[in-house]
C-alpha positions as CSV (number, residue, x, y, z in Angstrom):
1,M,0.0,0.0,0.0
2,K,1.5,3.3,-1.1
3,F,1.5,6.3,1.2
4,F,-1.2,8.3,-0.7
5,T,-3.6,5.4,-0.2
6,R,-3.3,6.0,3.6
7,I,-4.1,9.7,3.4
8,P,-7.9,9.1,4.1
9,H,-7.0,7.2,7.3
10,L,-4.6,10.0,8.3
11,M,-7.3,12.7,7.7
12,V,-10.1,10.9,9.6
13,F,-8.1,9.9,12.6
14,G,-6.2,13.2,12.7
15,L,-9.3,15.2,12.5
16,W,-11.1,13.2,15.3
17,S,-8.0,13.3,17.5
18,F,-7.8,17.1,17.1
19,F,-11.5,17.5,17.6
20,L,-11.7,15.4,20.8
21,F,-8.7,17.4,22.2
22,Y,-10.6,20.6,21.3
23,L,-13.6,19.5,23.2
24,M,-11.6,18.6,26.3
25,L,-9.8,21.9,26.2
26,H,-11.5,24.2,28.7
27,F,-14.3,21.6,29.1
28,R,-16.1,22.6,25.9
29,Y,-17.9,19.2,25.8
30,I,-20.0,20.2,28.8
31,R,-22.1,22.3,26.4
32,F,-23.8,19.1,25.4
33,L,-22.6,16.2,27.7
34,R,-22.5,15.4,31.4
35,P,-19.1,16.2,33.0
36,E,-18.6,12.5,33.7
37,F,-18.2,11.8,30.0
38,G,-14.8,13.5,30.0
39,I,-12.9,10.3,30.8
40,L,-14.5,8.6,27.7
41,L,-13.5,11.5,25.5
42,I,-9.9,11.3,26.8
43,L,-9.8,7.6,26.0
44,A,-11.3,8.2,22.5
45,H,-8.7,10.9,21.8
46,F,-5.8,8.6,22.6
47,I,-7.3,5.8,20.5
48,C,-7.7,8.1,17.5
49,L,-4.2,9.4,18.0
50,A,-2.8,5.8,18.1
51,F,-4.5,5.0,14.8
52,F,-3.2,8.2,13.3
53,L,0.4,7.4,14.3
54,T,0.0,3.9,13.1
55,S,-1.1,5.2,9.6
56,L,2.2,7.1,9.4
57,I,4.3,3.9,9.8
58,P,5.5,2.5,6.5
59,Q,3.9,-0.7,5.5
60,G,7.2,-2.6,5.4
61,F,7.5,-2.2,9.2
62,L,4.1,-3.9,9.7
63,Q,4.0,-6.6,7.0
64,H,7.1,-8.4,6.0
65,G,7.2,-10.4,2.8
66,H,3.9,-9.0,1.4
67,H,4.2,-6.8,-1.6
68,H,1.3,-5.2,-3.4
69,E,1.8,-4.1,-7.0
70,H,0.1,-1.0,-8.3
71,D,-0.7,-0.9,-12.0
72,G,-0.2,2.9,-12.1
73,T,-3.8,3.5,-13.3
74,S,-6.2,5.7,-11.3
75,H,-9.6,4.5,-10.1
76,P,-12.1,7.4,-10.0
77,K,-14.8,5.2,-8.3
78,I,-12.5,4.2,-5.5
79,F,-11.4,7.8,-5.0
80,T,-15.0,9.0,-4.9
81,D,-16.0,6.3,-2.4
82,T,-13.1,7.1,-0.2
83,L,-13.8,10.8,-0.3
84,C,-17.5,10.2,0.6
85,R,-16.5,8.1,3.6
86,V,-14.1,10.7,4.8
87,L,-16.8,13.4,4.5
88,I,-19.4,11.3,6.3
89,L,-17.1,10.5,9.2
90,S,-16.2,14.1,9.4
91,L,-19.8,15.5,9.4
92,P,-20.1,15.6,13.3
93,I,-16.9,17.6,13.4
94,I,-18.0,20.1,10.7
95,F,-21.4,20.5,12.4
96,A,-19.9,21.1,15.9
97,L,-17.3,23.6,14.6
98,A,-19.9,25.5,12.5
99,I,-21.8,26.4,15.7
100,P,-19.0,26.8,18.3
101,N,-21.2,28.8,20.8
102,G,-24.3,26.7,20.4
103,R,-26.3,26.2,23.6
104,L,-29.8,25.2,24.4
105,G,-31.9,28.3,24.9
106,N,-35.5,29.7,24.8
107,A,-36.2,28.2,21.4
108,D,-35.4,24.7,22.7
109,F,-37.4,25.6,25.8
110,H,-40.5,26.2,23.7
111,N,-40.0,23.1,21.7
112,R,-39.8,20.9,24.8
113,Y,-42.1,22.7,27.2
114,T,-44.9,24.7,25.6
115,G,-44.9,22.7,22.4
116,K,-46.5,19.3,21.7
117,S,-43.2,17.4,22.5
118,R,-43.5,14.2,24.5
119,M,-40.8,15.8,26.7
120,N,-43.4,18.4,27.9
121,V,-42.8,18.6,31.7
122,A,-45.9,20.8,32.3
123,S,-48.1,17.7,32.0
124,S,-45.7,15.3,33.8
125,L,-44.9,17.2,36.9
126,A,-47.6,17.7,39.5
127,F,-47.2,20.2,42.3
128,P,-49.2,19.6,45.6
129,R,-52.2,21.7,46.3
130,I,-51.7,24.1,49.2
131,S,-54.5,24.3,51.7
132,P,-55.7,27.7,53.0
133,Q,-54.2,26.9,56.4
134,Q,-50.8,26.1,54.9
135,Q,-51.0,29.3,52.9
136,E,-51.9,31.4,56.0
137,E,-48.9,29.9,57.9
138,A,-46.6,30.7,55.0
139,E,-47.8,34.3,54.8
140,K,-47.2,34.7,58.5
141,K,-43.6,33.5,58.2
142,N,-43.0,36.0,55.4
143,H,-43.6,39.0,57.7
144,F,-40.2,38.1,59.4
145,P,-36.8,38.4,57.6
146,Q,-35.5,35.1,56.4
147,L,-32.0,34.0,55.3
148,P,-32.4,32.7,51.8
149,I,-32.0,29.0,51.3
150,R,-29.4,28.3,48.5
151,T,-31.0,25.7,46.3
152,S,-31.7,24.8,42.6
153,L,-34.8,24.4,40.4
154,L,-34.4,20.6,40.6
155,E,-34.3,20.5,44.4
156,I,-37.5,22.7,44.5
157,F,-39.3,20.4,41.9
158,L,-38.3,17.3,44.0
159,A,-39.6,18.8,47.3
160,P,-41.9,21.8,46.6
161,Q,-43.7,21.7,50.0
162,K,-40.4,21.9,51.8
163,Y,-39.7,25.3,50.1
164,H,-43.2,26.7,50.0
165,G,-43.4,30.1,51.7
166,K,-39.6,30.3,52.2
167,T,-37.0,32.6,50.7
168,V,-34.8,30.8,48.2
169,E,-31.8,31.7,46.2
170,L,-31.1,30.0,42.9
171,T,-29.3,30.6,39.5
172,A,-31.2,30.1,36.3
173,M,-31.9,31.7,32.9
174,F,-34.4,34.4,32.4
175,L,-37.4,34.0,30.0
176,Q,-40.1,36.4,28.9
177,D,-42.6,35.3,26.4
178,K,-46.4,35.5,26.0
179,Q,-46.6,31.8,25.3
180,M,-45.9,31.2,29.0
181,R,-49.2,32.9,30.0
182,P,-51.4,29.8,29.5
183,Y,-49.2,27.9,32.0
184,F,-48.3,30.5,34.6
185,G,-50.8,33.3,34.1
186,M,-47.8,35.6,33.4
187,D,-45.1,36.1,30.8
188,T,-41.9,35.8,32.8
189,A,-40.1,32.7,34.2
190,V,-36.7,31.3,35.1
191,Y,-35.6,28.0,33.8
192,R,-32.8,25.4,33.3
193,F,-32.4,22.2,31.5
194,L,-32.2,18.8,33.3
195,I,-30.2,16.1,31.4
196,T,-29.8,12.4,31.9
197,C,-27.1,11.8,29.3
198,C,-26.7,14.7,26.9
199,A,-28.4,17.7,25.3
200,A,-30.6,15.4,23.2
201,D,-32.6,14.3,26.3
202,A,-32.6,17.7,28.0
203,V,-35.9,18.6,29.7
204,P,-36.7,22.2,30.8
205,L,-37.7,23.0,34.4
206,A,-39.3,26.4,34.9
207,I,-40.8,28.5,37.7
208,A,-42.8,31.6,37.1
209,L,-41.2,34.9,38.1
210,D,-43.6,37.5,39.4
211,L,-42.1,40.8,38.4
212,D,-45.2,42.7,39.6
213,Q,-43.9,42.2,43.1
214,V,-40.3,43.2,42.6
215,P,-39.2,45.4,45.6
216,D,-39.0,49.1,44.7
217,Q,-35.3,49.3,45.6
218,N,-34.6,46.6,43.0
219,T,-36.6,48.1,40.2
220,K,-35.2,51.6,40.2
221,N,-31.9,50.8,38.5
222,S,-32.7,47.3,37.2
223,P,-31.7,46.6,33.6
224,E,-34.1,45.2,31.0
225,W,-33.5,41.5,31.4
226,K,-32.9,39.6,28.2
227,N,-34.0,36.0,27.3
228,D,-31.5,33.4,28.2
229,Q,-29.6,35.8,30.4
230,W,-28.2,34.1,33.5
231,I,-29.4,35.6,36.7
232,K,-29.4,34.9,40.5
233,V,-32.8,35.2,42.0
234,T,-33.6,35.7,45.7
235,A,-37.3,35.3,46.2
236,V,-40.1,33.7,48.1
237,F,-41.2,30.4,46.6
238,E,-44.9,29.8,46.4
239,I,-47.3,27.3,44.9
240,R,-50.3,29.1,43.4
241,T,-53.4,27.8,41.6
242,V,-53.5,28.7,37.9
243,N,-56.5,27.5,35.8
244,G,-57.3,25.0,38.6
245,K,-53.8,23.6,38.7
246,P,-51.0,24.2,41.3
247,M,-48.0,25.9,39.7
248,P,-44.7,27.1,41.1
249,F,-44.0,30.9,41.5
250,L,-41.2,33.1,42.7
251,S,-42.6,36.3,44.3
252,R,-40.9,39.5,45.5
253,P,-37.7,38.6,43.6
254,I,-34.4,40.4,43.9
255,I,-32.5,39.8,40.6
256,V,-28.8,40.0,40.0
257,P,-27.1,39.2,36.7
258,V,-24.4,36.5,36.9
259,D,-22.0,34.7,34.5
260,A,-23.1,31.4,33.1
261,P,-22.1,28.5,35.4
262,K,-19.4,26.1,34.3
263,V,-21.9,23.3,34.2
264,P,-25.2,24.8,32.8
265,W,-27.2,21.6,33.3
266,L,-29.2,20.3,36.2
267,L,-27.9,16.8,36.9
């Protein structure tokens, strides 16, 4: 086998070795995978690198006594087939590099939450109904200053009664859209994506954000919040009834812009 016939192997393994290293550099793979998958990417990188280096070794070092004669003629069909294979194996790399800053955002939220997707969590998560007595007790507690409980959207969804009526602090993305009104009775919410494996199975978790009850000292100099902007919210968590269904709310919020977390997912 002459060297030029090994060029496709060099291209494929070289590209994938470089791409896997690129993903591991600065933990770029966390944009669409769980952090635990890093060890698998490291292993895959070294496997591709080993195949790439093996393709560089002259054939005589690997096979002794075997000689292949080349008739000197070109084979267009073989060249075309090889080129197609290289392109097909390189498509994931081309796609990933074409959208280097691609992240799940409000468009994906609508497709998976307010759309007709089977991943719609609005119909699969049920919040407990709060009795008038429980609501009265929660309102009494709110008359006294409370230290905020640092938590996450996932922890609140797993134990909503534990946080009802209490001041919580969490980090999430901001969303304002009229499509939210049928679910929450208002346009604003905070949300994050919960993943099991990767971005393909991401499910959005959202809590309504009641901006009508923002404290005055927070609204005077507050910026106009943009969709998908990361914010830290300190607010009172409540379970209200909307269209006969209990839904989660954050009332009297204090909002501070923050940088995106290193791991944007709920795990």
